[in-house]
N, C-alpha and C positions, 0 to 999 in steps of 0.2 A: 486287513485294513478295516478300521471301524466305520460305522455308517455315517457319522458326521463328516469324516474325511472324504468318504465317497461322494457325498453331496457337493462339497466344496470343489473337489477335483472335476466333477461333472460340469458344474456351472462355469468353470474356466473355459470350457469349449465354446462358450458364447461370447467370450471377452472381445473378440475382434468383429463380431457381427451385431452386437446389441449392447445397449447400456445396461448396467447392473439393475436398474429399477424395473426393467422389463423381463428379467429372467423368469420371474414367477409366472408370467403369462404364457410362457412356453412350457415350462416344466410341470406345473400343477395339472394342466389339462392332459398332458401325456400320461402322467401318473394315474389320473382318473380313468382314462381309457383302459390302461393296463389293469387297474383295480376292479373295474366293472366286469371285465371278462371273468374274473374269479367270483363274482357275486351275481350270477345270472338268475338266482332265485329271487332276487330283490329288484332287478332291473331287466328291461328288455334290451338285448345286445344283438342287433342284426349282424350277419356275417361280414358286411363291409365295414363295420365299426369294431371288429375284434382286433385287439392289440396284436395277437400272434400273426394275423394276416397282414396288418399294416407294416410291421417292421421287416417283412421278408425282402422288401426291395426299397431302395432309396429314390427310385424314379417318381417324380411328381409327389414327393413325400409331404411337402407342406400342404398341397391341395388335398391330398388324401386325408390328412389329419383334420383339416378344416371341415371337409365333408363328413368325416366320421362324427365330429362333434355336432354337426347339424342333424345328422341321422339320430343320434342319441337324444337330442333335444326333442325331435319330432315324435319319437316313440316312447318317451318317458315324461309324463306331465310334470314330475318333480324337478326335471332338469331344464325346463323352459326358462328363458331369460337368464341362463347360466352359460352354457357352452356356446350359444349363438352369439355371444359378445366377443368371442376369441377367434382370431385368424392367425395364420402362419405365413402370410404373404411376403413379409419383408426380410426373410432369412433364407439363404441358399438351402436347397434340398439336401445337399451333401452334409452340411453342418447339422441340420435338423435330424438327419438319419443317424449320424454319429452320436448325437445327443440321445436319441431314442435307444440305441444299442447300449449305451452306458446305463440309462435308466432301467433298462431291462434286467440289468445285473443287481438292481436294488431289491431288497426283501420287502416289496411293497405290500404284499398280502399280509405279512406279519407285523411290519413296522411302518405302514403307510402314514399314520398320524404323526409319528415322530419325524419322519423324513419330510413331510409337508411343512412342519413347523421349522425345520432347519432351512428349507428353501425360503420361507417367509422371513425368518430372522436374518438370513444373509442379505436379502433385499432391503430390509429395514435399516440395517447397519450401513449399507452403501448409500441409501437414499437420504439418510439423516432426518431432518425435521419433518419433511413431508411424508416420507415413507414410514416413519415411526408412529404416525398417527393411527395406522390401521392395525398395529400389533403391539402387544404388551409382553415384556419378557416373561418366560414361563414361571419363574419363581414368584412374580407378582400376582399372576393369575391364580397360582396355587394358594397364595396367602389369602386372597379374598374368599376363595371357595372354602378354605379350612376355617377361616374366621366365622363364616356363616354356618359351618358344620351341616351342610346340606344333607337332608335325609332322603332315603329312597321313597319312591311313589309320591313325589311332590312336583310342583311346577316352578320353573325358573325362567325369568325374563332378563335379557340384556337388550336395552333399547338403543344402544350405540355400539353395535356388535363388532365393527371392524372386521377382522378376519375370523371372528368367532371363537377365539381360543378360550375365553372365559367359560362358555357353555360346554366346549369340548372337555375342559378340565373338570367341570361340574359332573359331566356324564361319566368321567373316569372315577370320580369320587363316590358317587351313589348310583343306584340302579333304578330303572323304570322311571326316568324323569320325563316330564313334559317340558321340552326345551323350546323356548320362543325367543325370537330375535328380530330386531328391526335395524336397518342400515340405510343411510341416506344415499350413498354412492352406488350406482348400479354395478360398476366393475368390482368394487370392494365386496358387495353382496355376493357376486359370483365367486370371488375368492373364498368367502366364508362358506359358501355352499360346497365348493370343492374340498375345502379343509375338513368340513364335517363328514363328507363322503369317505375321505381317506382315513378318518378316525373311526369309521364304521358307525357313525351316528346318523343314519339315513333319515330318521324321523324328525330331525331338527327343522322347525318351521321358521325360516328366515324370510322376512318380508321387506319390501322396498318402500322407503318413505321417510319423511321428517317426523320424528317421534313427538316433537313439541307442537308443530302445526297440524299434523295429520297422523295421530297415533293409529296404528293398524290393528292393535289388539283391543277391540271394543265389544261390548255386549249391548243388549237392549237398554239397559239402565245406566250405561256409562262405560268407563274403562273396564276391561277384563282385569281381574286381580289375580295375583300369584302368591305362592308361599315365600318365594325369594326373588329379590332383584339384585343383580350385581352388574356393575358397568363402570367404564371409564369414559365419561362423556367428554366432548371437546372442552378444553380449558378456556375460560374467559371468552366465550363465543359472542362476538358482536353480531347484531342483526338476527337474533335468535327467534324473534317473533313477539316482541313486547306488545305491539299494537294488537295483534291477533289475540293475545292473552286476555285483553280486556273483555273479549266476548267469548271466552273459553266456555264450552258447554259441558266440560267434564269436572268442573269444580276443583281444578288443580291449584288455582291461585287465590284460594280463600285467605291465605296468610299474607298476601301481597304480591305485587308484580315486580320482579327483579329489574334492575336497570337494563335498558336496551343494549348497552355496550358490553354487558357481562351476563352470560346466561347460566352460570354455574348453579345458582340456587333454583333456577327454573327446572333444571334436570333433577335436582333434589326433590322438588315438589312433585314432579312427574313420577319419580320413583315411589314417593310416599302414597300417591293416589293409586298406584298400580299394585299395592300390597293388600293382601287379605288382612282381616282384623288381627290375625296372629302372625302376620308376615314380618320378615326381616330383610334389610338391604345392606349391602356393602358397596360404597361408591368411592372412586378415586377422584380427588379434587385438588386444585391448587390451594396453597395456603391463604391467598387473598380472600377467598370466599368465606373464610372462617373469622375474619376480623374487620372487614370493611364496614363502614358506617352506613347511614341513610336507610334506604328501604331494605337493604340486605340485613342490617342489624335488627330491624323490626321483624323480618321473617325468621331470623334465628331465634329471636325472643319468643315468638309463637311456637316454634318447634320445641324449644326448651321447656316452656311453660306447659305444653301439652305432653311433655315427657316422652318425646319420640326419639331423642338421641340417647343411645346407650354408651357409645365409646368413640374416641377419636385417637387414631394411631398416626404419629408423626414418623415419616420415612425420610431417608436421605435424598439429597439432590443427585442428579446424574444417573438415576436408575433407568429412566426411559430413553428410548432412542430419539424421540421427537423433541425433548427439552431437557435442560440440565437443572431446572428448578426443583426444589424439594416438593414432595407430594404428601398428601394426607389421605388416610382411609377413614371415611365417616360411616359409622355403624348406626343404622336406624332400627328400631324395634317397636312395633305397635302394641306389643304385649309383654312388657318387661317383667321379670320375676320380681316378687314383692320386695326382696332385699335390695333391689337395684332401682326402686322407684325414686324419682326426684333427685337423682344424682348421676354423674357421668364419670366414666373411667378414662383417664388420659394416659396414653402410653408413649413415652418419650424415646423412640427408637431412631431418632434422626441421625445419630452417629454410628448406628449399627450396620456396618457393611464390610465386605471384603473386596479386594481387587482380584479380578480374574483376567489375566492379560491386561488389556487397556480399559476394561469395563468394571463398573461397580456392580456388585451382586449382593443379595441377602442370602447368607448361607442357610443350610437346612437347620442348623442349630439355632441361629438367630431367629429364623422364622418360627421355629418351635417355641422359643421363649415368648414371642409376641402372642402366639395362639394360646399357650398355657396361661399366660398372664391374663388375657382377655376372658378365657373360659372360667378360670379360678377366681378372678377378681382380686388377686393379691396386690398389695401395695409394696413396692420395692423402692428404696430410697433413690431419688434422682431418675427413676425409670418409669414407675407407674404410680398413679395417685387418683383416689376418688375425690370429686369435688361436688358439694351440694349445689343444686341448681341456683339457689339464692346467693351463693358465694361467687358465682361467675362474674368476671370483670367485664362490664358493659356488654354482656351476652357474647363475649368472645369465645370461640371454640379453638383458638390457636393454642396448641400444646405448650409452646414456649412461655405463654403467660403464666403457667402454673408450675413451672420448674425453673427456679432462679439459679443462675450461675453465681456461686458465692465467691469465686476467685476473680479479682479484678486488678488491673494495673492502676497505680496511683502515683502521686508525686514522691511518695516515700518507697516505691517499689511495689512488687506484687504482694497482695494481701488476701487473706481469707476472711470474709465478712461474717459475723455472727448476728444475723438479723434479729434473732430472739432476744439477745441482750440489748440491742439498740431499741427494740420496741418497748422495753421497760423504762427508757429514759423519757424525759419531758420533751415532746415534739409538737409541732404545729404544721398543718398542711401548707404546701407551697402557695396554693391559691389564696391563703389568708394573709400572706406576707408580701405577695407580689401580684400584679396584674399580668396576665399572659396574653400574648397576641401573636398571630402568624405574620409572616412577611407578605409583601404585596405580590400578586400574581400578574406578571407582565411578560412581554416578549423578552428574549435575551437582552441583557443590558447593552451589549455591543450594538444592537439595532436601534437603541434609544440614545446612543452616544451623541453629545452635542457640544459645540463650542460655546454655547450660551446656556449652561445647565441651570435647571431649577433645583436639582438635587444631585447627590453623589450616592450611587448604589453600592451597597456592601454585598459581595458575593463570597462564595466559599474560599476562593483563592486569595481573598484579601485578609484572611485570618490565619496567622502563623504564630506558633508558640504562645498561644493565649493572648495575643495582641492583635489589634486591628491596624493594618498597614494603610494609614490614611493617604499615603502618596500614591497608592495603586488603585484606590477606589475609582469607579467609572463615573465620569460626569454625564448625566442624563437629563433630558428635558421631557417633562410630563405635563400634559395640557389640563387634565382634570385635577386641579389643586385641592378641591374640597375633599374628594375621596382619598387623596394621598395623605392627608394630615395624620390619620390614625396609624400610618406605617412609618412616620418620621421618628427618628431616635433622639433621645435626650442623653446628656452626660449622666453616667451612672446606670444606664440601662445595661442589662446583660443579654448577650445574644448567644443562642445555642443552635448548632446545626441540626437540621431536621431530617437530613438524608445522608446515608453512608454509615458504614460501621465505625469509622474514626470520628469520634465526637469532637467538635470544635466549640470552644467556649471562650468568650472575651467580654470585657467591659468597655463601654463606650467612653472615651476620654473627652476632656474639654476640647472643643474645636469650633472654628468659624464655619465649617462646612455643614450644610444641611444634609444629614445622612438619612438614607432610606434603606429599610431592611428588605432584602430580596426574599423570594418565596422559599428559598432553601434554609430559612432560619425560623426559629421561634424567638420572639422578644419577651424578656422577663423584666418588668419594671417594678423595682422594690417600692413598697408603700412607705408612707411617712413613719419614721421610727425604725426603719430597717436599713442597715448599712449595706450598700451594694457590694462592697469588697468582702464583707463577711459572708454574704450569700454566695458569691463566686467561690470563695474558699471552700465552702461546704460542697458545692456542686462538682468541683474538680477534685475533691478529696475522695477517700475510699468509699464512704457511704453514698455520697452523691453519685459517683460513677456506677456503683452497684445498682442503684435504682434506675438511672438513665439507661444503662446497657440492657437491663432486664425488661425494660418497657419498649424497647425497639421492636418493630414488627417488620415483616416482609421476608422475602426469600432472596431474590437476585439483588435487590436494593433495599436496605433497611430504612425505615422511616419512623419518625416521632411526630406526634401532634401535641398541641397544647393540652388537649384533653388527657393524653397519656401521662403527662407529668404533673398535672395540677394537684394530685393528692400525695405527692412525694413528701414524706415527713421530714421537716427541717428542725434542727435543734431550737427549742424555745429558750432564747437567751435575751436578757434585757439589753436595752440599747447601749448602755455604758460599757458592758462587757463586749458587745459586738464591736464597738469602736476600738476597744483595747486590743481585741484579737486582730482586727484589721491593721492596726498600727504595728503590732508585733510581726505580722506577716510582711508588711512593707520593710521593716527593719531586717528581717531574715533575708528577703530578696536582695536588699541592698548589700548586706554583708556577703551574701553568696557571690554577687557580681564582683565586689571588691577583691575577695579572696581568689576568685577565679582569674581575675586580671593579674594578681600577684603571682599566682602559679604559672600563668602563661609567660610572664616576664622571666621568671626563674628558668622555665623550660627553654625560652629563646636564648637566654644568657648561657645556658649549658651547651646548647648547640654551637653558639658562637665560639665558645672556648674550644670545642672539638674541632671546628673548622680552622681555628687559629693554629692549633697543633698540627694541622694538615697543610699549613701555609697557603690557605685558600682565601683568607679574608681580604687580602689586597686585590683580589681579582673580582670582587663584587661590591656593591654599595646598596644598603637598605634605602628604599624610597617610600 
């Protein structure tokens, strides 16, 4: 039986006595007691805490295990605040003893680290979102370690350590490392310490505390600095300490203070401040941190202008246990090689994964391609690309922004767009031919519904097949009429959905209703001399769809803003030709409808003839 199967079968013993999220709190401490007995040269193990003595009898087994952990904590300074957090009071002694006898059959001395990880992964998979926050799949940890190419006799920090697998993988990769970690949760820190012990990394310094509010690794002149930082901080952490950051004494927020509702870039700034002048970092982040505007955009601008970002690696969604969103690895380097100055390498590996049972994984071959591409700096079509700092779009680090999908669906079918050819034609920016505005931000239209409406709100469900269903728009009443005026629509305005992968596009018709644009749309108001129908024809055509689709951002829900689309190049065509094109489109649509109706009539007549031959027509009547 392989070791992985042994772990899973052993954990099944606890099925009727404990929830899966607690398995690790029984199994890892027992594994440590067994492991320490074989490492008495590094730890003090009194007779009462020896594994071989404990498992001789199942009587009062839970109490004996709890006491053994207390004894080990009292006699080993490095184990304080680790084992004393664990008790075995809530499971029957007989069950615990059977569990111990099974664990005793495991090759803990030789494979302790691997077995510990299997226990942690089993727990994370069963716990889902909450459990997955403390552990990252092994192939992801290996990826970050190998991207950094950690060298021996160096120092490494993980400031959001979870169960410590990043540093364990780093210690397996290089020798004689100074390993430092900080973890906010006491019980998770205890798991990290036990995991390190079972990996044989006794020297790992894992401290308790909030890395942003109270960093533990400090020196007289500020933060202690390291050769490498690798971490997977909490995604979009709210309440991370923005107020405290205003009085930060470590100089971490020189580039700006991130929003209080999203701490992603606070962790990036902490990582940067924790690096030596030749240091490198690999951080796992959500995509939103790479393109959001406001203060976050200003911070990214500073990072880019100071030439701190070396590469961005886009990874698939569904790799982590805690979330299905796509993730990104941000590579920082405070001392980039000369040939990499003032440019960034983007690696588009978002579709590179394999299915293993029900899980997504990055194979060894796929991981190797990412690493070799990063180290060698090769440009591979649609996979990797160097972008000069001054060519970045609004300081976005979103990989998707620099790899355009040239295959789009259009009214004439699926097409492949040749952007280079189109760029040679005469075009003008969308913002020069139309005014762009966002929809009004209000509570859901249903809550504003009124029998005496001031307006009619257009929502996503009201746009179907390129038309606004005026009969279904929601009557609403809004009190602040002055601020509402700029969101009112006029005939000829074009509306474009700003959320969701399926783009919706429609032109406002003549109507007596006072229409209002909801927050899920962008309004496009053609300027004088621009035919609205012509503009709509372009936007819903192959080139328009190409630009719109490739400017969408987001992971779970894609979004567009007016700023995203304002520079889309529109054909520069004089007004007379615009009108002619719009008229031809109207004729084409009319002819299509007429011929479709004719075909439908022929179709129905054919069926009627068939039913007549079957002597069925006298039994029904068309209504």
